[in-house]
C-alpha positions in Angstrom: -2.1 -22.4 -2.4 -5.9 -22.6 -2.1 -7.5 -20.6 0.8 -8.7 -22.8 3.7 -11.9 -21.5 5.2 -12.7 -24.5 7.4 -10.6 -27.0 9.2 -12.0 -30.5 9.4 -9.4 -31.6 12.1 -11.2 -29.1 14.5 -14.7 -30.2 13.7 -15.1 -33.0 16.2 -17.4 -35.7 15.0 -21.0 -36.5 14.0 -23.3 -34.2 12.1 -21.1 -31.1 12.5 -18.1 -32.9 11.0 -20.2 -34.1 8.1 -21.3 -30.5 7.4 -17.7 -29.2 7.6 -16.6 -31.9 5.1 -19.4 -30.8 2.7 -18.4 -27.1 3.1 -14.7 -28.0 2.4 -15.7 -29.3 -1.0 -17.3 -25.9 -1.9 -14.0 -24.0 -1.2 -16.1 -21.1 0.2 -16.5 -19.6 3.7 -19.7 -20.8 5.3 -20.0 -17.6 7.5 -19.9 -15.2 4.6 -23.3 -13.7 3.8 -23.5 -15.3 0.3 -22.8 -18.8 1.7 -24.6 -18.7 5.0 -26.9 -21.6 4.4 -25.5 -24.4 6.6 -26.5 -22.7 9.8 -29.8 -24.0 11.1 -30.8 -21.2 13.5 -32.4 -17.8 12.8 -30.6 -14.5 13.1 -31.8 -13.0 16.4 -30.4 -9.4 16.1 -28.2 -7.3 13.9 -25.9 -4.4 14.6 -23.5 -2.5 12.4 -22.3 -5.4 10.2 -22.5 -8.0 13.0 -25.3 -10.5 13.9 -26.3 -12.7 16.7 -27.6 -16.3 16.4 -27.7 -19.5 18.4 -25.0 -22.0 17.6 -26.4 -24.8 15.5 -24.1 -27.3 17.3 -23.7 -26.1 20.9 -21.0 -27.3 23.2 -21.8 -30.0 25.7 -22.9 -28.6 29.1 -24.0 -25.2 27.7 -27.4 -23.8 28.8 -26.9 -21.2 26.0 -24.4 -21.1 23.2 -24.7 -18.1 20.9 -22.4 -16.8 18.2 -21.8 -13.3 17.0 -20.6 -13.1 13.4 -19.3 -10.3 11.3 -20.9 -10.0 7.8 -17.5 -9.1 6.4 -14.9 -11.9 6.0 -12.0 -11.3 8.4 -9.6 -13.7 10.1 -7.2 -11.4 11.8 -7.7 -9.7 15.2 -6.0 -6.6 13.8 -8.8 -6.2 11.2 -11.2 -5.3 14.0 -11.9 -1.7 14.8 -13.6 0.1 17.7 -17.0 0.1 16.0 -16.8 -3.7 15.7 -16.2 -4.1 19.4 -19.1 -1.7 20.1 -21.4 -3.8 17.9 -20.3 -7.1 19.5 -20.7 -5.6 23.0 -24.2 -4.4 22.1 -25.2 -7.9 20.8 -23.6 -9.7 23.8 -25.4 -7.4 26.3 -28.7 -7.9 24.3 -28.3 -11.7 24.6 -27.3 -11.6 28.3 -30.4 -9.6 29.1 -32.8 -11.5 26.8 -31.8 -15.0 28.0 -31.1 -13.9 31.6 -27.6 -15.3 31.4 -26.1 -15.3 35.0 -22.6 -16.0 33.9 -20.5 -17.3 31.1 -17.8 -16.4 28.6 -17.3 -14.4 25.5 -14.5 -16.0 23.4 -12.9 -15.2 20.0 -10.3 -17.3 18.2 -8.3 -15.6 15.5 -5.8 -16.5 12.8 -4.6 -19.8 11.5 -7.1 -22.6 12.5 -4.2 -25.0 12.9 -3.2 -22.9 15.9 -6.6 -21.8 17.2 -8.7 -25.0 17.3 -11.5 -23.2 15.3 -13.3 -25.1 12.6 -14.2 -21.9 10.7 -11.6 -19.2 10.0 -14.1 -16.4 9.7 -13.9 -14.3 12.9 -16.8 -15.1 15.2 -17.4 -14.7 19.0 -18.9 -17.4 21.1 -21.1 -16.4 24.0 -21.4 -19.5 26.2 -23.2 -20.0 29.5 -22.6 -23.3 31.2 -25.0 -25.5 33.2 -24.5 -24.8 36.9 -21.3 -26.4 38.2 -20.5 -27.9 34.8 -17.4 -27.3 32.7 -17.4 -26.5 29.0 -14.4 -27.5 26.9 -13.6 -24.7 24.5 -10.7 -25.9 22.4 -7.8 -23.5 21.7 -4.9 -25.0 19.8 
């Protein structure tokens, strides 16, 4: 069975869905370093094999939607080690301070994208800050 790096069902609609459809045809992970060409935003900061960038397709009602990605392809939570969490913590705190984020969420989906709601299987954290008194729908499942 061919490895599934992206899940079109979880890609929503519009431009992002079209990009995910294009990526599907390549059979490659779009978040792995050698394929990281679909993302439209610059890398803001790096730390110990992880990097911070703005999400190219932020969720509705987000004042800030950043993602923290590992350079190494991993899909399982059990693959993460203490040093990974330390790097993610450093990058999240950097972003919170830089963008003066007053509140939000740090979320990670892991495992089979048919169960998680993620469009990309490669582990990545979302750092999302909502507009005041607005809800952001972060799909899981």
